[in-house]
C-alpha positions in Angstrom: -10.2 -16.1 -28.4 -7.9 -13.6 -26.6 -8.0 -13.3 -22.9 -9.4 -9.7 -22.9 -12.2 -10.8 -25.2 -12.9 -13.9 -23.1 -13.2 -11.7 -20.0 -15.7 -9.4 -21.7 -17.9 -12.2 -23.1 -17.8 -14.3 -20.0 -17.9 -11.7 -17.3 -21.2 -12.8 -15.8 -20.0 -16.4 -15.4 -16.8 -15.1 -13.8 -18.6 -12.9 -11.4 -21.0 -15.6 -10.4 -18.2 -17.9 -9.4 -16.3 -15.1 -7.7 -19.3 -13.9 -5.6 -19.9 -17.5 -4.5 -16.3 -17.6 -3.2 -16.6 -14.2 -1.6 -19.6 -15.3 0.4 -17.6 -18.1 2.0 -15.3 -15.5 3.6 -18.0 -13.8 5.6 -20.0 -16.4 7.3 -22.7 -14.8 9.5 -22.4 -11.4 7.7 -24.4 -10.2 4.7 -22.7 -8.8 1.6 -24.0 -6.1 -0.7 -23.9 -8.4 -3.8 -24.9 -5.6 -6.1 -21.9 -3.4 -5.1 -19.7 -6.5 -5.1 -20.6 -7.3 -8.7 -20.3 -3.7 -9.8 -16.8 -3.3 -8.4 -15.6 -6.6 -9.9 -17.2 -5.9 -13.3 -15.6 -2.5 -13.5 -12.2 -3.9 -12.4 -12.2 -6.7 -14.9 -13.4 -4.6 -17.8 -10.6 -2.1 -16.9 -8.0 -4.9 -16.9 -9.3 -6.2 -20.2 -9.2 -2.8 -21.8 -5.7 -2.1 -20.5 -4.5 -5.5 -21.9 -5.3 -4.4 -25.4 -3.1 -1.3 -25.2 0.7 -1.3 -25.9 3.1 -1.0 -22.9 6.8 -0.5 -22.6 9.1 -2.7 -20.5 9.3 0.0 -17.9 5.5 0.2 -17.7 5.3 -3.5 -17.4 7.7 -3.7 -14.5 6.0 -0.8 -12.6 2.6 -2.4 -13.0 3.8 -5.8 -11.8 4.8 -4.0 -8.5 1.4 -2.2 -8.3 3.1 1.1 -9.1 1.3 2.0 -12.3 0.8 5.8 -12.7 -2.5 7.1 -11.3 -4.5 10.0 -12.6 -4.8 12.2 -9.6 -7.6 14.2 -11.1 -9.7 11.1 -11.7 -12.4 9.9 -9.3 -11.8 6.9 -7.0 -11.2 3.7 -9.0 -13.3 0.6 -8.6 -10.4 -1.1 -6.8 -10.0 1.8 -4.4 -13.8 1.8 -3.7 -13.6 -1.9 -3.2 -10.9 -1.6 -0.6 -13.0 1.1 1.3 -16.1 -1.0 1.1 -14.4 -4.2 2.3 -13.1 -2.3 5.4 -16.6 -1.0 6.0 -18.2 -4.4 6.2 -15.5 -5.8 8.5 -13.2 -7.7 6.1 -9.7 -8.5 7.2 -6.7 -7.7 5.0 -6.2 -11.4 4.5 -9.8 -11.8 3.3 -9.4 -8.9 0.9 -6.3 -10.5 -0.6 -8.1 -13.8 -0.8 -10.8 -12.2 -3.0 -8.2 -11.1 -5.5 -6.5 -14.5 -5.5 -9.9 -16.1 -6.2 -10.7 -13.6 -9.0 -7.3 -14.3 -10.6 -7.7 -18.1 -10.3 -11.3 -18.0 -11.6 -10.4 -16.2 -14.8 -7.4 -18.2 -15.5 -9.1 -21.6 -14.9 -12.1 -20.8 -17.1 -9.9 -19.4 -19.9 -7.2 -22.0 -19.8 -9.7 -24.8 -20.4 -10.2 -23.5 -24.0 -7.0 -21.6 -24.8 -4.0 -23.2 -26.4 -0.7 -22.9 -24.5 1.5 -20.8 -26.8 3.6 -17.6 -26.7 0.5 -15.4 -27.2 -1.4 -16.9 -24.3 1.6 -16.7 -22.0 2.0 -13.0 -22.8 -1.7 -12.4 -22.2 -1.5 -14.2 -18.8 1.4 -12.0 -17.8 -0.5 -8.9 -18.7 -3.6 -10.1 -16.9 -1.6 -10.9 -13.7 0.0 -7.5 -13.9 -3.4 -5.9 -14.0 -4.7 -7.9 -11.1 -1.6 -6.9 -9.1 -2.3 -3.3 -9.8 -6.0 -3.6 -8.7 -4.9 -5.4 -5.5 -2.3 -2.7 -4.7 -5.0 0.0 -5.1 -7.4 -1.8 -2.8 -4.9 -2.6 -0.2 -3.7 1.0 0.0 -7.2 2.3 0.6 -8.0 -0.5 3.0 -4.8 0.3 5.0 -5.7 4.0 5.0 -9.0 3.2 6.7 -7.2 1.1 9.3 -4.7 3.9 9.9 -7.6 6.4 10.5 -9.2 4.0 13.0 -5.9 3.6 14.8 -5.5 7.4 15.0 -9.0 7.8 16.4 -8.4 5.2 19.1 -5.1 6.8 20.0 -6.8 10.1 20.3 -9.4 8.6 22.6 -6.8 7.2 24.9 -4.6 10.3 24.8 -7.3 12.9 25.4 -10.9 12.0 26.1 -10.5 9.2 28.6 -7.5 11.0 30.3 -9.5 14.2 30.6 -12.4 12.6 32.5 -10.0 10.5 34.6 -8.2 13.7 35.7 -11.6 15.1 36.9 -12.4 11.9 38.8 -8.9 11.9 40.5 -8.9 15.6 41.3 -12.5 15.5 42.7 -11.7 12.4 44.8 -8.6 14.0 46.2 -10.5 17.1 47.3 -13.2 14.9 48.8 -10.6 13.2 50.9 -9.5 16.6 52.3 -12.9 18.0 53.1 -14.3 17.2 56.6 -17.7 18.9 55.9 -20.4 16.7 54.4 -22.1 19.7 52.8 -19.2 20.3 50.4 -19.2 16.7 49.3 -22.2 17.4 47.1 -20.1 19.9 45.1 -17.7 17.2 43.8 -19.8 14.1 43.7 -21.7 15.2 40.5 -18.3 15.8 38.8 -17.2 12.3 39.6 -20.5 10.8 38.5 -20.6 12.7 35.2 -17.0 11.9 34.3 -17.5 8.2 35.2 -20.6 8.1 33.0 -18.7 9.8 30.2 -16.0 7.2 30.4 -18.5 4.3 30.5 -20.3 5.8 27.4 -17.0 6.1 25.5 -16.0 2.5 26.3 -19.5 1.2 25.2 -19.2 3.2 22.0 -15.7 1.8 21.3 -17.0 -1.7 21.8 -19.8 -1.1 19.4 -17.6 0.4 16.8 -15.0 -2.4 17.3 -17.8 -5.0 16.7 -19.0 -3.4 13.4 -15.7 -2.1 11.9 -13.5 -5.0 12.8 -15.8 -7.8 11.7 -18.3 -8.2 14.5 -22.0 -7.3 14.7 -24.3 -5.4 16.9 -26.6 -7.8 18.7 -30.2 -7.1 18.0 -32.8 -8.7 20.3 -36.3 -7.6 19.6 -39.3 -7.3 21.8 -42.7 -5.5 21.7 -42.3 -1.9 22.8 -44.0 1.5 22.8 -41.8 4.1 21.1 -43.7 6.9 22.9 -42.5 5.6 26.3 -39.0 5.0 24.9 -38.7 8.6 23.7 -39.9 9.9 27.1 -37.4 7.7 28.9 -34.6 8.9 26.7 -35.5 12.6 27.2 -35.9 12.4 31.0 -32.2 12.3 32.0 -31.3 14.9 29.4 -33.9 17.3 31.0 -32.2 16.7 34.3 -28.7 17.2 33.0 -29.7 20.2 30.8 -32.4 22.0 32.6 -32.1 25.1 30.4 -32.8 23.1 27.2 -36.3 23.1 25.8 -36.7 19.4 25.0 -40.1 18.6 23.4 -41.8 15.4 22.4 -44.5 14.9 19.8 -46.2 11.5 19.1 -48.7 10.8 16.4 -50.5 7.6 15.6 -49.7 4.0 16.7 -45.9 3.8 17.5 -45.8 0.3 18.9 -43.3 -2.1 17.2 -40.9 -4.9 17.8 -37.4 -3.6 18.2 -34.4 -3.9 20.5 -35.3 -1.7 23.4 -31.7 -1.0 24.5 -30.6 -0.2 21.0 -33.5 2.1 20.2 -32.7 4.0 23.5 -29.1 4.2 22.4 -30.0 5.5 18.9 -32.4 8.2 20.2 -30.0 9.2 23.0 -27.2 9.7 20.5 -29.3 11.8 18.2 -30.6 14.0 21.1 -27.1 14.3 22.5 -25.9 15.5 19.0 -28.8 18.0 18.9 -27.9 19.4 22.3 -24.2 19.6 21.3 -24.7 21.4 18.0 -28.1 23.1 18.4 -28.9 26.7 19.3 -29.1 26.7 23.1 -31.9 29.3 22.9 -34.3 27.3 20.8 -36.2 24.1 21.3 -35.2 20.6 20.4 -38.0 18.4 19.2 -38.2 14.6 19.2 -41.1 13.1 17.3 -42.5 9.7 16.6 -45.0 9.1 13.8 -46.7 5.8 13.1 -48.0 4.6 9.7 -49.2 1.2 8.5 -45.8 -0.5 8.2 -43.3 1.8 9.7 -42.6 4.2 12.5 -40.6 7.4 11.7 -38.5 9.1 14.4 -37.3 12.7 13.9 -34.9 14.7 16.1 -34.8 18.4 15.1 -32.8 21.3 16.4 -32.0 24.8 15.2 -28.5 26.1 14.7 -25.8 26.3 12.2 -26.3 24.5 8.9 -24.3 21.4 8.4 -21.8 22.1 5.5 -22.4 20.1 2.3 -19.0 18.6 2.5 -19.8 17.1 5.9 -23.2 15.8 4.9 -21.7 13.2 2.5 -19.9 11.3 5.3 -21.7 12.5 8.4 -22.4 8.9 9.6 -18.7 8.0 9.2 -17.1 7.7 12.7 -13.7 8.9 11.3 -15.3 12.0 9.8 -17.0 12.8 13.2 -13.8 12.2 15.0 -11.9 14.8 13.0 -14.0 17.8 14.1 -15.4 17.6 17.6 -16.1 20.2 20.1 -17.4 18.0 23.0 -14.5 16.4 24.9 -17.0 14.0 26.6 -17.8 12.4 23.2 -15.8 10.4 20.8 -17.9 11.6 17.9 -19.1 8.1 17.2 -22.8 8.6 18.1 -24.1 9.2 14.6 -22.2 6.2 13.2 -23.6 4.0 15.9 -27.1 5.4 15.3 -26.7 4.5 11.7 -25.7 0.9 12.4 -28.6 0.4 14.8 -31.0 1.7 12.2 -29.5 -0.7 9.6 -29.6 -3.5 12.1 -33.4 -3.0 12.3 -33.7 -3.0 8.5 -34.4 0.7 8.7 -32.9 3.9 7.3 -31.4 7.1 8.7 -31.0 10.4 6.9 -30.3 14.1 7.7 -31.4 17.4 6.2 -30.0 20.8 7.2 -30.6 24.4 6.2 -29.9 27.8 7.7 -33.5 28.7 8.2 -35.1 25.4 9.1 -32.4 23.8 11.2 -31.2 20.2 11.2 -33.4 17.1 11.2 -32.3 13.5 11.6 -34.9 11.1 10.3 -35.0 7.4 11.2 -37.5 5.1 9.6 -38.0 1.6 11.0 -40.3 -1.2 10.0 -42.6 -2.2 12.8 -41.2 -5.7 12.9 -37.7 -7.0 12.3 -36.4 -10.6 12.5 -34.2 -11.3 15.5 -30.7 -11.4 14.0 -27.2 -10.3 14.6 -26.2 -6.9 13.4 -26.6 -4.8 10.2 -24.2 -6.6 8.0 
C-alpha cells in the first residue's frame, strides 16, 4: 500500500494517536478536540493528495524549505488556521513544533510496520516529510505573526497609554506642590485619581491578557450572588463619573446564580465602558438581566454608529480592538476580557448592531458553573 493511500485509509487511527499526544502538551488546559481533528485531517489529506502529483527537482527543494508557492487568492489553509488557533489557546512555539514532530512520527511509525523498505517507500517518505515541512512552515508563520501583533500592542501601551496618564499625574502633582491654597487642590486631585485608576485598570487588563494569551488562565472562583445587585454596583461609579449619561437598569425574573463576583463585575464594567465610549451621548444606555430556568442573560445596549461588518467578525480579538481606538485611557482589551470571562463561566457572548436599533452585547451564563481555572 502506498503511503498516500495508507494515510487516507488509516486517518482516524492516526488522528487518535496524535490527539492523545497533543493533550499531554497542555496539562491544565482544555483543547477544542473537534477543531484539532479537523485541522489535522485536512492537513494530512492535503499532503496525501499532493504526494500523488508529479513535482520537479526545483519544487522538491522549495517544499523541503517550507517555501512552496502559495495561492494568494485562496482562503487560509488548515495549517495556517492551526497556527492561529494554537496561539489563541496559549501554546508556545516549541509545543506547536512538537505537535508536527509527533504527527510525522505517528504516520511513519504506523506505516513502516507494514511497508517494505525499498526505493519506492523511501521516495514516498521523502515526499511526506517535505509536505509536513511545508505545513509546519505555514503554521509557524501565522503563529509568529500573532506574537508580533501582541508585541506591537504591548509596545504601544508602554509608548502611549501609560505614558499619557503618568504625565497627567506628574503635572498635577507638580502644580499641587506650588499651590498654597487648599481650595485649589480639589481641582487637581481628581485628575491624579482618574489617571492612577486608568493605569491600574490597564495593568490589570494586561495581566489578564497575558494569562490567557501566553498560556495561563483566568482564575474563576464561584459564589452565590444576585446579578441585580451586581449590575447596580457596576453602574454606580459610572453614574458618578459620567453624570450626563442616562444609564438604566432593567431586571426580570430570578437572576441569582453561582459565579465569580469579581469577574462578573469586570465583564459588565467592560461592556458598560464600551457602550459609553462608542454610544450616542444623547441617548440612554441600558443594562438588563433576565433569568430563565437554567440561565441568566445579561444585555448591554447603546445607540450610536453601527459596527461595520468587517469589525464584527473579530470584535472580541484584542489585537483588532487595539488597532482602532479612540479612548486613550483604554487598551481596547475590554471586549476580549469580557469574552474570556464568559467562556470561563461556560457561557457565551455575542453582539448585534444596526443603524436603527443600536448595538447590543448579550452574555448568557448558566446559573451554576464548576469552580475551575479559566476558559481553556
